[in-house]
C-alpha positions, 0 to 999 in steps of 0.5 A: 505536462512534465511526468518526471516530477510525478515519477520521482514522487512515486519512486520516493513513496514506494521506497519509503513504503519498502523501507517501512515494510522491512524495518517496522515490526508493528503490524499496523505500521506494516499495513501503512507501508503497504498502503504507501506503496499502493498509492505510489502505484496509483500516482504512476497509473494516473501520470502515465495515463495523462502522458498517453492522453487516452480518451478512455481514462484507463489509468484512472480506472485502474487507480480506482480499482487499486483504491478499492482493493486497498480499502478491502485490504485495510479492512481485512488486515486491521480486523486480523491485527485486532484479533491477534492483538486481543489474543496475544496482547501484542501487534509485533510481527516477530512474535506471530507464530500462530501458523507454526507446528 
């Protein structure tokens, strides 16, 4: 199995997620960029587990754990964004100064 293809795909997904995290100002798009980065990590975990051919499937177990954490992050993150949008009428990250004194 050639792992280079999967590593290149994961690197592209991670780079796209970092770009989206740095450039986008909408909170929903920032959450989407974080999800892209987590999916790149999942691809790496499964690809390296396939190369190592472990009988315990550790990479797949960690990938399922990352998917679970990502689902919780999306649920909580979207709830926070929804409450901020209701209070501020904007989901722009630059306008969020709720924690400032």
